[in-house]
DOTORVO-312194 format. One record per residue: x, y, z of N, C-alpha, C, O, CB in turn; residue in one letter. Coordinates in steps of 0.05 Angstrom, whole numbers, padded with zeros to 5 digits, always signed. Glycine has a CB too. Layout:
BEGIN
XYZXYZXYZXYZXYZA...
***
This chain:
BEGIN
+04927-02910+02202+04946-02913+02224+04972-02899+02217+04983-02903+02196+04950-02943+02230M+04981-02883+02235+05007-02869+02231+05030-02886+02239+05028-02903+02257+05007-02842+02247K+05052-02882+02225+05077-02896+02231+05098-02875+02238+05111-02864+02220+05086-02914+02207N+05101-02869+02264+05119-02847+02272+05148-02851+02261+05161-02831+02253+05120-02845+02302P+05158-02875+02261+05185-02880+02251+05187-02873+02221+05207-02861+02213+05193-02909+02255A+05167-02879+02206+05167-02873+02177+05165-02843+02173+05178-02832+02155+05144-02887+02163A+05149-02829+02189+05146-02800+02187+05172-02786+02193+05180-02767+02179+05123-02790+02205I+05186-02795+02214+05212-02784+02221+05232-02789+02200+05248-02772+02193+05221-02795+02249I+05233-02814+02190+05252-02821+02169+05248-02806+02144+05267-02797+02131+05251-02852+02163A+05222-02802+02136+05217-02786+02112+05226-02758+02116+05238-02746+02097+05187-02787+02105F+05221-02746+02139+05230-02718+02144+05260-02715+02142+05270-02696+02130+05220-02709+02171G+05274-02734+02153+05304-02733+02152+05313-02737+02123+05332-02724+02114+05316-02755+02170A+05300-02755+02108+05307-02759+02080+05301-02734+02063+05318-02727+02047+05291-02783+02069H+05279-02722+02068+05272-02697+02054+05293-02676+02059+05301-02662+02041+05244-02687+02062L+05300-02673+02084+05321-02653+02091+05347-02659+02077+05360-02641+02066+05325-02652+02122R+05355-02684+02076+05380-02692+02063+05378-02685+02033+05398-02675+02022+05385-02722+02067Q+05356-02691+02020+05352-02684+01992+05354-02654+01987+05367-02645+01968+05325-02695+01981L+05342-02639+02005+05343-02610+02002+05371-02599+02005+05380-02583+01990+05324-02597+02023R+05385-02609+02026+05413-02600+02031+05431-02608+02008+05448-02592+02000+05423-02612+02057V+05427-02632+01997+05444-02641+01974+05441-02623+01950+05459-02621+01933+05437-02670+01967M+05418-02610+01948+05412-02591+01926+05419-02562+01933+05413-02544+01918+05383-02593+01917R+05432-02559+01956+05439-02532+01966+05415-02513+01967+05417-02490+01960+05461-02520+01948N+05393-02524+01976+05368-02507+01978+05364-02501+02008+05368-02518+02025+05344-02522+01966M+05355-02477+02013+05346-02470+02040+05318-02480+02044+05304-02487+02024+05348-02439+02045T+05308-02481+02069+05280-02488+02073+05262-02468+02059+05242-02475+02048+05274-02488+02104Q+05270-02442+02060+05254-02421+02048+05252-02426+02018+05230-02424+02006+05266-02394+02053E+05274-02433+02005+05274-02437+01976+05257-02461+01968+05241-02460+01950+05303-02442+01966A+05259-02483+01983+05243-02507+01977+05214-02502+01982+05197-02509+01966+05253-02531+01993L+05208-02489+02004+05180-02482+02010+05168-02465+01988+05145-02470+01979+05178-02468+02037A+05182-02445+01979+05172-02427+01958+05168-02443+01932+05147-02440+01919+05192-02404+01953N+05187-02460+01925+05185-02476+01900+05161-02495+01902+05147-02499+01882+05211-02492+01895E+05156-02506+01925+05135-02525+01929+05107-02512+01934+05087-02525+01933+05141-02544+01952A+05108-02486+01939+05083-02472+01944+05071-02477+01972+05047-02476+01976+05062-02479+01923G+05089-02482+01991+05080-02486+02018+05095-02466+02036+05114-02453+02028+05085-02516+02028I+05086-02465+02061+05100-02446+02080+05125-02459+02091+05127-02484+02092+05080-02438+02103S+05143-02443+02099+05168-02453+02112+05161-02468+02138+05173-02489+02142+05187-02430+02118R+05143-02458+02155+05136-02473+02179+05125-02501+02172+05130-02520+02186+05116-02458+02195P+05109-02503+02150+05099-02529+02143+05122-02548+02135+05122-02571+02143+05079-02527+02119M+05141-02538+02120+05164-02554+02112+05180-02562+02137+05189-02585+02139+05183-02538+02093L+05183-02544+02156+05198-02550+02181+05184-02573+02196+05197-02592+02206+05200-02526+02199Q+05158-02572+02198+05143-02593+02212+05147-02620+02198+05150-02640+02212+05113-02586+02213V+05148-02620+02172+05152-02645+02157+05181-02655+02161+05185-02678+02167+05146-02641+02127I+05200-02637+02158+05228-02645+02161+05235-02654+02189+05251-02672+02193+05247-02622+02154E+05222-02643+02209+05227-02651+02237+05212-02677+02245+05214-02686+02267+05220-02629+02256Y+05196-02687+02226+05181-02712+02231+05157-02708+02250+05148-02727+02262+05199-02732+02242G+05147-02684+02252+05124-02678+02269+05098-02684+02256+05077-02689+02269+05125-02649+02278K+05098-02685+02229+05074-02691+02213+05082-02700+02186+05104-02694+02176+05056-02665+02211N+05064-02715+02173+05070-02725+02146+05056-02707+02126+05035-02695+02132+05060-02754+02143S+05067-02705+02102+05055-02687+02082+05030-02700+02069+05028-02725+02068+05075-02681+02060P+05012-02684+02060+04989-02694+02045+05000-02703+02017+05022-02696+02010+04966-02673+02043T+04983-02717+02002+04992-02726+01976+04998-02702+01958+05018-02703+01943+04970-02742+01963L+04982-02681+01958+04988-02658+01941+05013-02643+01949+05028-02633+01932+04965-02639+01940D+05019-02642+01975+05045-02630+01984+05068-02648+01976+05089-02638+01967+05045-02626+02015V+05065-02674+01978+05085-02693+01969+05092-02689+01939+05115-02688+01932+05077-02722+01975L+05071-02687+01923+05075-02682+01894+05089-02656+01890+05107-02654+01874+05048-02683+01879V+05081-02635+01904+05094-02609+01901+05123-02609+01909+05140-02597+01896+05079-02588+01918S+05129-02624+01930+05157-02627+01939+05173-02642+01917+05196-02634+01912+05159-02642+01966L+05162-02662+01906+05175-02677+01885+05181-02660+01861+05203-02661+01849+05159-02701+01876G+05162-02643+01853+05166-02625+01831+05187-02605+01837+05205-02599+01821+05139-02610+01823I+05186-02593+01861+05206-02573+01869+05234-02585+01870+05254-02571+01864+05198-02562+01897A+05237-02610+01879+05263-02623+01880+05271-02636+01854+05293-02647+01851+05263-02644+01902L+05252-02636+01835+05256-02648+01808+05261-02678+01811+05280-02689+01799+05279-02635+01793R+05245-02691+01828+05247-02719+01833+05220-02732+01829+05199-02722+01837+05257-02725+01861L+05219-02756+01816+05194-02771+01815+05187-02780+01843+05205-02785+01860+05196-02795+01795P+05162-02784+01848+05152-02792+01875+05166-02817+01885+05174-02818+01908+05122-02796+01875I+05169-02838+01868+05183-02862+01879+05211-02856+01889+05220-02867+01909+05185-02883+01857P+05226-02838+01877+05252-02830+01886+05250-02814+01912+05267-02817+01930+05268-02815+01865E+05230-02797+01913+05226-02781+01937+05220-02799+01961+05228-02793+01984+05203-02760+01933L+05206-02821+01956+05199-02839+01978+05219-02862+01982+05215-02880+01998+05172-02851+01972L+05241-02861+01967+05262-02882+01970+05279-02876+01995+05301-02867+01993+05280-02882+01944N+05267-02883+02017+05280-02877+02043+05296-02902+02051+05285-02924+02055+05258-02871+02066I+05323-02899+02053+05340-02922+02058+05331-02940+02081+05332-02964+02079+05368-02912+02064P+05322-02928+02103+05313-02945+02126+05290-02963+02120+05285-02983+02134+05306-02927+02150E+05275-02956+02099+05250-02971+02094+05251-02986+02067+05231-02999+02060+05227-02953+02093F+05273-02986+02053+05275-03001+02028+05282-03030+02032+05279-03046+02013+05295-02988+02009T+05290-03037+02056+05298-03065+02061+05277-03080+02078+05284-03100+02090+05325-03065+02076Q+05253-03070+02079+05232-03083+02094+05224-03109+02081+05226-03111+02056+05208-03065+02098L+05216-03129+02096+05207-03154+02084+05182-03150+02067+05166-03132+02073+05202-03176+02106P+05179-03166+02046+05157-03163+02028+05130-03169+02042+05110-03156+02036+05160-03181+02004A+05131-03187+02061+05106-03194+02075+05111-03192+02105+05133-03198+02115+05096-03223+02068E+05091-03183+02120+05094-03181+02149+05098-03209+02160+05087-03229+02150+05070-03168+02162P+05113-03211+02182+05117-03238+02195+05091-03249+02205+05073-03234+02213+05137-03236+02218P+05088-03275+02203+05063-03289+02211+05060-03290+02241+05040-03301+02251+05062-03317+02200A
***
């Protein structure tokens, strides 16, 4: 099941991480071994990355996966779904 809000939030978070590192989309895409259009689709929240793309993005940004997935909007979720 897809979670559109999470996909959009991850894309915005990824863009923020890239910009904080003064990287262009082209530079990050090259470092991660993906195409720039693929990175655009992820950053715009149109699609979520596969696990291997996620790992490649983490390596390119020099971030462990837990930090890459540390999306502020989703770190305060309740531990258990409401009954």
